[in-house]
C-alpha positions as a printed NumPy array, in Angstrom:
array([[ 62.226,  20.065,  32.53 ],
       [ 62.639,  19.237,  36.212],
       [ 65.581,  20.954,  37.859],
       [ 66.792,  20.201,  41.393],
       [ 66.397,  23.142,  43.748],
       [ 69.566,  22.475,  45.697],
       [ 72.935,  20.964,  45.009],
       [ 73.002,  17.244,  45.77 ],
       [ 75.929,  16.032,  47.86 ],
       [ 78.573,  13.898,  46.201],
       [ 77.758,  10.953,  48.49 ],
       [ 74.066,  11.089,  47.569],
       [ 74.88 ,  11.383,  43.873],
       [ 77.175,   8.349,  43.958],
       [ 74.705,   6.332,  45.981],
       [ 71.923,   7.137,  43.516],
       [ 74.033,   6.304,  40.474],
       [ 75.268,   3.053,  41.976],
       [ 71.71 ,   1.693,  41.91 ],
       [ 71.761,   1.567,  38.096],
       [ 73.484,  -1.573,  36.89 ],
       [ 73.963,  -2.499,  33.261],
       [ 73.028,  -6.054,  32.391],
       [ 74.646,  -8.116,  29.664],
       [ 72.448,  -8.599,  26.593],
       [ 70.968, -12.048,  26.092],
       [ 72.792, -13.757,  23.224],
       [ 70.889, -15.897,  20.743],
       [ 72.615, -18.617,  18.708],
       [ 72.037, -18.228,  14.949],
       [ 73.65 , -19.804,  11.894],
       [ 75.301, -17.474,   9.367],
       [ 77.285, -18.863,   6.41 ],
       [ 77.291, -22.326,   7.96 ],
       [ 78.744, -21.078,  11.243],
       [ 76.859, -20.819,  14.5  ],
       [ 77.377, -17.498,  16.251],
       [ 75.796, -15.865,  19.282],
       [ 74.425, -12.351,  18.762],
       [ 72.238,  -9.98 ,  20.807],
       [ 68.535, -10.571,  20.19 ],
       [ 67.806,  -7.127,  18.633],
       [ 70.532,  -7.709,  15.991],
       [ 69.416, -11.165,  14.801],
       [ 67.521,  -9.807,  11.769],
       [ 70.473,  -7.631,  10.712],
       [ 72.838, -10.617,  10.758],
       [ 70.369, -12.812,   8.859],
       [ 69.845, -10.171,   6.166],
       [ 73.586,  -9.573,   5.779],
       [ 73.527,  -5.97 ,   7.008],
       [ 75.983,  -6.918,   9.777],
       [ 78.776,  -9.401,   9.313],
       [ 80.279, -11.534,  12.084],
       [ 83.915, -10.857,  12.943],
       [ 86.324, -13.539,  11.793]])
């Protein structure tokens, strides 16, 4: 495993971490029990099979 040889300054650490931005998942409209809901794409199959239930 790679290990840094020297301690990184706090400013450099914060600047490096600030480059990583989380993006919102793309929501896909699907119909479950006659209702149209928007769910993240990776979870579509779980909602269709009934493994996950939409919140009321």
